TIMI-311206 format. One line per 2 residues: number of its first residue (from 1); their letters; for each residue x, y, z of N, C-alpha, C, CB. Coordinates in steps of 0.1 Angstrom, whole numbers. Glycine has a CB too. Layout:
BEGIN
NUM> A> X/Y/Z/X/Y/Z/X/Y/Z/X/Y/Z | ...
***
This chain:
BEGIN
1> ME> 316/313/-123/303/310/-131/304/296/-137/300/321/-142 | 294/289/-136/293/276/-141/292/276/-156/282/267/-135
3> QE> 300/270/-164/300/271/-178/293/259/-185/314/272/-183 | 291/248/-178/285/237/-184/270/239/-183/288/224/-177
5> MI> 263/242/-195/250/246/-195/241/235/-201/248/259/-202 | 229/233/-196/219/224/-201/207/232/-204/216/212/-192
7> GI> 202/232/-216/190/240/-219/192/254/-222/180/239/-207 | 203/260/-217/207/274/-221/222/275/-220/200/284/-212
9> SP> 228/282/-229/242/284/-229/246/298/-230/249/276/-241 | 258/302/-226/262/316/-227/260/321/-241/277/317/-223
11> AA> 263/313/-251/261/318/-265/246/320/-268/266/308/-275 | 238/311/-262/223/313/-265/218/325/-259/216/301/-259
13> TQ> 224/331/-249/219/343/-243/221/355/-251/225/345/-229 | 230/354/-261/233/365/-270/227/364/-284/248/367/-271
15> EA> 224/352/-288/219/350/-302/204/348/-301/226/338/-308 | 197/350/-313/183/347/-314/181/332/-313/178/353/-327
17> PP> 169/328/-308/166/314/-308/165/309/-321/153/312/-300 | 169/296/-323/168/290/-336/153/289/-342/173/276/-336
19> RK> 152/291/-355/139/291/-361/133/277/-360/140/296/-375 | 120/276/-356/113/264/-355/100/265/-364/110/260/-341
21> SL> 95/254/-369/83/255/-377/71/260/-368/80/241/-383 | 63/267/-375/51/273/-368/42/262/-363/43/282/-378
23> LR> 41/251/-370/33/239/-365/39/234/-352/32/228/-376 | 52/232/-351/58/227/-339/56/237/-328/73/224/-341
25> LM> 58/250/-330/56/259/-320/41/259/-314/59/273/-325 | 32/258/-324/18/258/-319/15/245/-312/8/259/-331
27> FS> 21/234/-316/19/221/-308/25/222/-295/25/210/-316 | 37/228/-294/43/230/-280/35/239/-272/58/235/-282
29> GF> 30/250/-277/21/259/-270/8/252/-265/18/272/-278 | 2/244/-274/-10/237/-271/-7/228/-259/-15/229/-283
31> AM> 4/221/-259/7/211/-248/10/219/-235/20/203/-252 | 16/231/-236/19/239/-224/5/244/-219/28/250/-227
33> GA> -3/249/-227/-16/254/-223/-25/244/-216/-24/260/-235 | -25/232/-222/-33/221/-216/-27/217/-202/-32/208/-225
35> AD> -14/218/-201/-8/215/-188/-11/226/-177/7/213/-189 | -10/238/-182/-12/249/-173/-26/250/-167/-9/262/-179
37> VV> -36/244/-174/-50/244/-169/-52/235/-157/-60/240/-181 | -43/225/-156/-45/214/-146/-37/218/-133/-41/200/-151
39> PG> -43/219/-122/-35/222/-109/-25/210/-107/-44/223/-97 | -12/214/-105/-2/204/-103/7/202/-114/-9/191/-99
41> VS> 4/206/-126/12/204/-138/17/218/-143/5/196/-149 | 30/219/-146/35/232/-151/38/232/-166/48/235/-143
43> GG> 34/243/-172/37/245/-186/52/245/-188/30/257/-192 | 59/250/-178/74/251/-179/80/237/-180/80/258/-167
45> TI> 74/227/-173/78/213/-175/77/208/-189/70/204/-165 | 66/211/-195/63/207/-209/73/214/-218/49/211/-213
47> AF> 77/227/-216/87/234/-224/100/227/-222/88/249/-220 | 104/223/-210/116/215/-208/116/202/-216/118/212/-193
49> IM> 105/195/-216/104/183/-223/105/185/-238/91/176/-219 | 99/195/-243/98/198/-258/111/204/-263/87/207/-261
51> GI> 121/207/-254/133/213/-258/133/227/-262/139/205/-269 | 123/235/-257/122/249/-261/123/258/-249/109/251/-268
53> YD> 127/253/-237/127/262/-225/137/274/-226/131/253/-213 | 149/271/-231/158/283/-232/154/292/-243/172/278/-235
55> DL> 148/287/-254/142/296/-264/131/305/-259/138/288/-276 | 123/299/-250/112/306/-244/117/318/-236/103/297/-236
57> LH> 127/315/-227/132/326/-219/139/337/-228/142/320/-209 | 146/332/-238/152/342/-247/142/351/-254/161/335/-257
59> AI> 131/345/-259/121/352/-266/114/362/-257/111/343/-272 | 112/358/-244/106/368/-235/115/379/-232/102/360/-222
61> HA> 128/376/-231/138/386/-228/139/397/-239/152/379/-226 | 135/393/-251/136/402/-263/125/413/-261/134/395/-276
63> VD> 115/411/-253/105/421/-251/111/431/-240/91/415/-246 | 117/442/-245/124/451/-236/118/465/-237/139/451/-239
65> GR> 126/475/-232/121/488/-232/120/494/-246/130/497/-224 | 130/490/-255/130/494/-269/117/490/-276/142/488/-276
67> FF> 112/478/-273/100/473/-279/88/482/-275/97/458/-275 | 87/485/-263/76/494/-258/77/508/-263/74/494/-243
69> RL> 89/513/-265/91/526/-271/86/527/-285/106/531/-270 | 89/516/-293/85/515/-306/70/514/-307/91/503/-314
71> LL> 63/507/-298/49/506/-298/43/520/-295/44/496/-287 | 48/527/-286/43/541/-283/44/550/-295/50/547/-270
73> RF> 54/548/-303/56/556/-315/48/550/-327/71/557/-319 | 41/539/-325/33/533/-335/41/527/-346/23/543/-341
75> KL> 54/524/-343/62/517/-353/61/502/-351/78/521/-351 | 49/497/-355/45/483/-352/54/473/-360/31/481/-355
77> RE> 56/476/-372/64/466/-380/78/465/-375/65/471/-395 | 85/476/-371/98/475/-365/97/468/-351/104/488/-364
79> AF> 87/471/-343/86/465/-330/84/450/-331/74/471/-323 | 76/445/-340/73/431/-341/83/423/-351/59/428/-345
81> ST> 94/430/-355/103/423/-364/114/415/-357/110/434/-372 | 114/415/-344/124/407/-337/121/392/-338/125/411/-322
83> PG> 131/383/-339/129/369/-341/121/363/-329/142/361/-342 | 123/369/-317/115/363/-305/100/364/-307/120/370/-293
85> WR> 95/374/-314/81/376/-315/75/365/-324/78/389/-321 | 82/360/-334/77/349/-342/75/337/-334/86/346/-354
87> FL> 85/335/-325/85/323/-316/73/325/-306/98/322/-308 | 71/336/-300/61/339/-290/47/338/-296/63/352/-283
89> AG> 46/343/-309/33/343/-315/28/329/-318/34/351/-328 | 37/320/-323/34/306/-326/30/299/-313/45/299/-333
91> LG> 39/301/-303/36/294/-290/23/299/-284/49/296/-280 | 21/312/-284/9/318/-278/-3/314/-285/10/333/-278
93> AG> -3/312/-298/-15/308/-305/-19/294/-301/-12/308/-320 | -9/285/-299/-12/271/-295/-17/271/-280/-1/262/-296
95> LA> -11/280/-272/-14/280/-258/-29/285/-256/-4/289/-250 | -32/296/-264/-46/302/-263/-56/292/-267/-47/314/-271
97> LA> -53/284/-278/-62/274/-284/-65/263/-273/-56/268/-297 | -54/259/-266/-56/249/-256/-64/254/-244/-42/244/-251
99> IL> -62/266/-240/-69/271/-229/-84/273/-232/-63/285/-224 | -87/277/-244/-101/279/-248/-108/266/-251/-102/288/-260
101> TV> -101/256/-254/-108/243/-258/-106/232/-248/-102/238/-271 | -93/230/-243/-91/219/-234/-97/222/-220/-76/217/-233
103> SR> -98/235/-217/-103/239/-204/-117/233/-201/-104/254/-202 | -125/233/-212/-139/227/-210/-138/212/-208/-147/230/-223
105> LL> -129/205/-216/-127/191/-215/-122/187/-201/-118/185/-226 | -112/195/-196/-106/192/-183/-116/195/-172/-94/200/-181
107> VW> -124/205/-173/-134/207/-163/-143/195/-161/-142/220/-166 | -148/190/-173/-156/178/-173/-148/166/-167/-161/174/-187
109> GL> -136/164/-171/-128/153/-166/-125/153/-152/-115/152/-174 | -122/165/-147/-118/167/-132/-131/165/-124/-112/180/-130
111> EN> -143/168/-129/-155/166/-122/-160/151/-122/-166/175/-127 | -157/144/-133/-163/131/-135/-153/120/-133/-170/130/-148
113> HP> -140/122/-137/-130/112/-136/-117/118/-131/-128/105/-150 | -117/124/-119/-105/130/-114/-93/122/-113/-108/137/-101
115> AI> -94/109/-109/-83/100/-108/-76/97/-121/-87/87/-101 | -84/96/-132/-79/92/-145/-71/105/-150/-90/88/-155
117> VA> -77/116/-149/-70/128/-153/-57/130/-146/-79/141/-152 | -57/129/-132/-45/130/-124/-35/119/-128/-49/129/-109
119> AF> -39/107/-131/-30/96/-134/-22/100/-147/-38/83/-137 | -29/106/-157/-22/110/-169/-10/120/-166/-31/116/-180
121> FF> -14/130/-158/-4/140/-155/6/135/-145/-11/152/-149 | 3/125/-137/13/119/-128/24/112/-137/6/109/-118
123> GL> 20/105/-147/29/99/-156/38/109/-163/22/91/-166 | 32/120/-167/40/131/-173/50/137/-164/30/142/-178
125> VL> 46/140/-152/55/147/-142/66/137/-138/47/152/-130 | 62/124/-136/72/114/-131/83/113/-142/65/101/-128
127> AS> 79/112/-154/89/110/-165/97/123/-167/82/107/-178 | 91/135/-164/99/147/-166/110/148/-155/89/159/-165
129> VL> 108/142/-144/119/142/-134/131/135/-140/114/134/-121 | 129/124/-147/141/117/-153/146/125/-165/136/103/-158
131> VV> 137/131/-173/142/139/-184/150/151/-180/130/144/-192 | 145/159/-171/152/170/-166/165/166/-158/143/179/-157
133> GK> 164/155/-151/175/151/-143/187/147/-151/171/139/-134 | 185/140/-162/197/136/-170/203/148/-178/193/125/-180
135> RL> 196/160/-178/202/171/-184/212/179/-175/192/180/-189 | 213/175/-163/223/180/-154/236/174/-157/219/179/-139
137> PR> 246/182/-160/259/176/-165/266/168/-154/268/186/-170 | 265/172/-142/272/164/-131/264/166/-118/287/169/-129
139> WT> 265/156/-109/258/156/-96/269/158/-86/250/143/-94 | 267/167/-76/276/169/-65/268/169/-52/284/182/-67
141> PL> 274/168/-41/267/169/-28/258/182/-28/276/168/-16 | 263/193/-33/256/205/-32/243/205/-41/265/217/-37
143> TL> 244/199/-53/233/198/-62/222/189/-56/237/194/-76 | 227/178/-50/218/169/-43/210/176/-32/226/156/-38
145> LI> 218/184/-24/211/191/-13/201/201/-18/222/199/-4 | 204/208/-29/195/217/-35/182/210/-40/201/225/-47
147> VA> 184/198/-46/172/191/-51/164/187/-39/177/178/-58 | 170/182/-28/162/178/-16/155/190/-10/172/171/-6
149> LS> 161/201/-8/155/213/-2/144/218/-11/165/224/0 | 146/218/-24/136/223/-34/124/214/-34/142/225/-48
151> AA> 126/200/-34/116/191/-34/107/192/-21/121/176/-36 | 114/194/-10/107/195/3/98/208/3/117/195/15
153> GA> 104/218/-2/96/231/-2/84/230/-11/105/242/-7 | 86/223/-23/74/222/-32/64/212/-26/79/216/-46
155> YL> 69/202/-19/59/192/-13/51/199/-3/67/181/-6 | 57/208/5/49/215/15/40/225/8/58/223/25
157> LF> 45/232/-2/36/242/-9/24/235/-15/44/248/-21 | 25/223/-21/14/216/-27/5/210/-16/19/205/-36
159> GL> 8/211/-4/0/206/7/-9/217/12/7/200/18 | -7/230/7/-15/241/12/-30/240/8/-9/254/7
161> VP> -38/245/16/-53/245/14/-56/259/9/-61/241/27 | -64/260/-2/-68/273/-7/-76/281/3/-76/271/-20
163> VE> -74/295/1/-81/304/10/-91/312/3/-71/313/18 | -100/318/10/-109/328/4/-102/341/2/-122/329/12
165> TP> -103/347/-10/-97/359/-13/-106/368/-21/-84/357/-21 | -104/381/-21/-113/391/-28/-112/389/-43/-110/405/-25
167> VA> -122/394/-50/-122/394/-65/-120/408/-70/-136/388/-70 | -114/417/-62/-112/430/-66/-101/430/-78/-106/439/-54
169> PW> -102/440/-86/-92/441/-98/-78/440/-94/-95/454/-106 | -74/447/-83/-60/447/-78/-55/433/-74/-58/457/-66
171> FL> -64/425/-69/-60/412/-65/-59/402/-77/-70/406/-54 | -68/404/-86/-68/397/-99/-54/399/-106/-79/400/-108
173> FI> -50/412/-106/-38/416/-112/-26/409/-106/-36/431/-112 | -26/410/-92/-15/404/-85/-15/388/-87/-17/407/-69
175> SG> -27/382/-87/-28/368/-89/-22/364/-103/-43/363/-89 | -25/372/-113/-19/369/-126/-4/370/-126/-25/379/-137
177> AI> 2/380/-119/16/382/-119/23/370/-112/20/395/-112 | 17/365/-101/23/354/-93/21/341/-100/16/354/-79
179> AI> 9/339/-106/7/326/-112/15/324/-125/-8/325/-116 | 18/334/-132/26/333/-144/40/329/-141/25/345/-153
181> CA> 45/335/-130/59/331/-126/60/316/-123/63/339/-113 | 49/310/-117/49/296/-115/48/288/-128/38/292/-105
183> MI> 40/294/-137/38/286/-150/50/284/-158/27/294/-158 | 60/293/-157/72/291/-165/83/284/-157/78/304/-169
185> LP> 80/280/-144/89/272/-136/86/257/-138/89/276/-122 | 95/249/-143/92/234/-143/89/229/-129/103/226/-149
187> GI> 77/222/-127/74/217/-115/63/224/-107/86/216/-106 | 64/238/-107/54/246/-99/43/249/-109/61/259/-93
189> SG> 31/246/-105/19/248/-114/13/261/-111/9/237/-112 | 11/269/-121/4/282/-120/-10/280/-116/5/290/-133
191> AF> -16/269/-121/-30/266/-118/-31/263/-103/-35/254/-126 | -22/256/-98/-22/254/-83/-20/266/-75/-12/243/-79
193> IL> -11/275/-79/-10/288/-72/-23/295/-72/1/296/-79 | -30/295/-83/-44/301/-84/-53/294/-74/-49/300/-98
195> LV> -52/281/-72/-60/274/-62/-57/280/-48/-58/259/-63 | -44/281/-45/-41/285/-32/-45/300/-30/-26/284/-30
197> LG> -45/308/-41/-50/322/-40/-65/323/-40/-43/330/-51 | -72/312/-42/-86/311/-43/-92/317/-56/-91/319/-32
199> KY> -84/316/-67/-89/323/-79/-89/313/-91/-80/334/-83 | -86/300/-89/-86/290/-100/-100/289/-106/-81/277/-95
201> HY> -110/286/-98/-123/283/-104/-129/297/-109/-132/277/-93 | -126/308/-103/-131/321/-107/-126/324/-121/-127/332/-97
203> IL> -113/322/-124/-107/325/-137/-112/315/-147/-92/324/-136 | -112/302/-143/-117/291/-152/-131/294/-156/-115/277/-146
205> DS> -140/297/-147/-154/300/-150/-155/312/-159/-162/302/-137 | -147/322/-156/-147/334/-165/-143/331/-179/-137/345/-160
207> LV> -134/321/-181/-130/317/-195/-142/309/-201/-118/308/-194 | -148/300/-194/-159/292/-199/-171/300/-202/-162/281/-190
209> TG> -174/310/-194/-187/318/-196/-184/331/-204/-193/321/-183 | -172/333/-208/-169/345/-216/-170/358/-209/-179/346/-227
211> QW> -166/358/-196/-165/371/-188/-151/376/-190/-169/369/-173 | -149/385/-199/-136/389/-204/-129/400/-195/-136/394/-218
213> LP> -136/408/-188/-130/418/-180/-120/412/-169/-141/427/-173 | -125/402/-161/-115/396/-152/-103/390/-159/-122/385/-143
215> IV> -105/384/-171/-95/378/-178/-84/388/-183/-100/370/-191 | -89/400/-187/-80/411/-192/-72/416/-180/-88/422/-198
217> IF> -78/418/-169/-71/423/-157/-60/412/-153/-81/426/-145 | -65/400/-152/-56/389/-148/-44/388/-159/-63/376/-148
219> GA> -48/389/-171/-37/388/-182/-27/399/-181/-44/388/-195 | -32/412/-177/-22/423/-176/-12/420/-165/-30/436/-173
221> GA> -17/415/-154/-8/411/-143/2/400/-148/-15/406/-131 | -3/390/-156/5/379/-160/16/385/-170/-4/369/-168
223> VL> 13/394/-178/23/400/-187/34/406/-179/17/410/-197 | 31/414/-169/41/421/-161/49/411/-154/34/430/-151
225> GL> 43/401/-148/50/391/-140/60/383/-149/41/381/-133 | 55/379/-162/63/372/-171/75/379/-176/54/368/-183
227> LS> 73/392/-179/85/400/-184/95/402/-174/80/413/-189 | 91/403/-161/101/405/-150/108/392/-146/94/412/-139
229> FA> 99/382/-143/105/370/-137/113/362/-147/93/361/-132 | 109/362/-160/117/355/-170/131/360/-170/111/356/-183
231> RV> 133/373/-168/147/378/-168/155/373/-156/146/394/-168 | 148/373/-145/155/367/-133/159/353/-135/147/369/-120
233> LR> 150/345/-140/153/331/-142/164/329/-152/140/323/-146 | 163/337/-163/173/336/-174/187/339/-168/170/345/-186
235> WL> 188/349/-160/201/353/-153/206/342/-144/199/366/-145 | 197/336/-137/201/325/-128/206/313/-136/190/320/-119
237> LH> 200/310/-147/204/298/-156/218/302/-162/194/295/-167 | 220/314/-165/233/318/-171/244/318/-161/231/331/-178
239> RH> 242/323/-149/252/325/-139/254/313/-130/250/337/-131 | 243/306/-127/244/295/-117/236/283/-123/238/299/-103
241> HN> 239/279/-134/231/269/-142/228/256/-134/237/266/-155 | 239/250/-129/237/237/-123/228/237/-111/250/231/-120
243> LT> 231/247/-103/223/249/-90/208/252/-94/229/259/-81 | 206/260/-104/192/264/-108/185/252/-113/193/275/-119
245> VA> 192/244/-122/185/232/-127/182/222/-116/194/225/-138 | 192/221/-106/189/212/-95/177/217/-87/201/212/-85
247> AL> 175/230/-85/163/235/-79/150/232/-87/164/250/-76 | 151/233/-100/140/230/-108/136/215/-108/143/233/-123
249> IG> 147/206/-107/144/192/-106/136/189/-93/157/184/-106 | 141/196/-82/134/194/-69/119/199/-70/141/202/-58
251> LV> 116/210/-77/103/214/-79/94/204/-86/103/227/-86 | 100/198/-96/92/188/-103/89/175/-94/101/183/-116
253> IG> 99/171/-86/97/160/-77/86/164/-67/110/156/-70 | 86/176/-61/76/180/-52/63/180/-58/80/193/-46
255> AL> 62/183/-71/49/184/-77/41/171/-78/51/190/-91 | 48/160/-76/42/147/-77/31/145/-66/52/135/-76
257> RK> 33/153/-55/23/152/-44/9/156/-49/27/161/-32 | 9/167/-57/-4/172/-62/-11/163/-72/-2/186/-67
259> VW> -4/156/-80/-10/149/-91/-11/134/-88/-2/150/-104 | -9/130/-75/-11/116/-72/-26/113/-74/-7/113/-57
261> PW> -29/102/-81/-43/100/-85/-53/97/-74/-44/89/-95 | -49/90/-63/-58/85/-54/-57/94/-41/-56/70/-50
263> KE> -68/101/-38/-69/110/-27/-81/108/-18/-68/125/-32 | -80/113/-6/-91/112/3/-94/126/10/-89/102/14
265> SL> -106/131/9/-109/144/14/-109/144/30/-122/149/9 | -104/155/35/-104/157/50/-115/166/54/-90/162/54
267> PH> -122/163/64/-133/172/69/-127/184/77/-143/164/78 | -134/195/77/-131/206/86/-135/202/100/-139/219/81
269> AG> -131/211/109/-134/208/123/-149/209/125/-128/218/133 | -156/217/117/-170/218/118/-178/207/112/-175/231/112
271> GE> -171/198/105/-178/187/99/-180/188/84/-191/185/105 | -178/200/78/-180/201/64/-167/197/56/-184/216/60
273> EA> -169/191/45/-157/186/37/-151/198/29/-161/175/28 | -138/199/29/-131/209/20/-126/201/8/-120/216/28
275> VF> -131/205/-4/-127/197/-16/-112/196/-18/-134/204/-28 | -105/207/-15/-91/207/-18/-82/203/-5/-87/220/-23
277> AE> -89/200/6/-81/196/18/-80/180/17/-88/200/31 | -70/175/11/-69/161/7/-56/155/12/-71/159/-8
279> IN> -56/142/13/-44/135/16/-42/124/5/-43/129/30 | -30/120/2/-28/110/-8/-29/96/-1/-14/111/-15
281> VL> -36/87/-8/-38/74/-2/-35/63/-13/-53/72/4 | -34/51/-9/-33/40/-18/-47/34/-21/-24/28/-13
283> PQ> -49/30/-34/-62/24/-36/-65/12/-28/-63/20/-51 | -77/11/-23/-81/0/-13/-83/-13/-20/-94/4/-6
285> AF> -86/-13/-33/-87/-26/-40/-83/-23/-55/-102/-31/-40 | -79/-35/-61/-75/-34/-75/-88/-35/-84/-65/-45/-79
287> TG> -94/-23/-87/-106/-23/-95/-102/-19/-110/-116/-12/-89 | -113/-19/-118/-111/-16/-132/-106/-2/-133/-124/-18/-140
289> EV> -111/8/-125/-106/22/-126/-92/23/-122/-115/31/-117 | -87/15/-112/-73/15/-108/-65/10/-119/-71/7/-95
291> AL> -69/-1/-126/-61/-6/-137/-60/4/-148/-68/-19/-142 | -71/11/-151/-71/21/-161/-62/32/-158/-86/26/-164
293> AL> -62/36/-145/-53/47/-141/-39/43/-143/-56/50/-126 | -35/31/-140/-21/26/-141/-17/26/-156/-20/12/-136
295> VV> -27/22/-165/-24/23/-179/-22/37/-184/-36/16/-187 | -30/46/-179/-29/60/-182/-16/66/-177/-41/68/-177
297> IA> -12/62/-165/1/67/-160/12/63/-170/4/61/-146 | 12/50/-174/22/45/-184/21/53/-197/19/30/-187
299> LG> 9/56/-202/8/64/-214/14/78/-212/-7/65/-218 | 11/84/-201/17/97/-199/32/97/-197/11/103/-186
301> FG> 37/86/-191/52/84/-189/58/83/-203/54/72/-180 | 52/74/-211/58/71/-224/57/83/-233/51/60/-231
303> LV> 47/92/-232/45/103/-241/56/113/-239/31/110/-238 | 61/115/-226/72/124/-223/84/120/-231/75/124/-208
305> FA> 88/108/-231/100/103/-238/98/104/-253/104/89/-233 | 86/102/-258/83/104/-272/85/118/-276/69/99/-275
307> LE> 80/128/-268/81/142/-271/96/146/-270/73/150/-261 | 103/140/-260/118/144/-259/125/139/-271/124/138/-246
309> LV> 122/127/-276/128/121/-288/126/131/-300/123/107/-291 | 113/135/-302/110/144/-312/118/157/-311/95/147/-313
311> GN> 118/162/-299/125/175/-296/140/174/-299/123/179/-282 | 146/163/-295/161/161/-298/164/160/-313/166/148/-291
313> RK> 155/153/-320/157/152/-334/155/165/-341/147/142/-340 | 147/174/-336/145/187/-342/157/196/-339/132/193/-337
***
């Protein structure tokens, strides 16, 4: 077992996560929620940047069978007395606030200025490659191979075109379970997985218009997926840390394909354009919008290192 751990340590798997201020937890959750709304950006990447990724996995792991047994016995105070719940409550409050507020702004931005929005997140993801990369204690031929394979897989995944899928409750439940697994993985965007499953706009529209039944069904699937997958990921980080982190770095690199600001739509064989069937292109001329996009990329890039500096100081 690899003992050199970055982001999570053997000791951390047994102890409660360190106490953090409620304001910082809410800010971290807000940043994660804002990222999760955008296809191509992962809330897990933001958690890595903010230095709370291992704490997040630990807090989720604290929600076990004992917790649900206490709930069934209506021993609410005892059930919610674990340190992990204070962490999850603060993070969840910020995440919910971002989804309910930023989603409207992002819908407007993606419709009217998609290149600028994508540029900001391209800067975030590009910088996160460097941030996560320097947390790997050592590079070996095997870790380099894992990075390359993971990046190639993510690159191909982000090239998929969304399909038409049913809106039946069972499929919404499954979509929530799958998407949440991606949301806690740095690099893989849960929002993009929803795009591929054909449910991104459906869920986003339900949030904006207040149709809560689909959200509840989707959320129930997300809870199940989160509680199960977080345990698998935590085990991998504990037993095979360097290889797991290498795979996560590759996922972040592959995600750059989705957030490249300049794209060109591809037509179907029948002549109709598919909004999400796109290829990345270089800007044809240096216009004011291109200049603004480059500035926004730099802002996103710098913001990551500012957040990392704050996280390290805390």
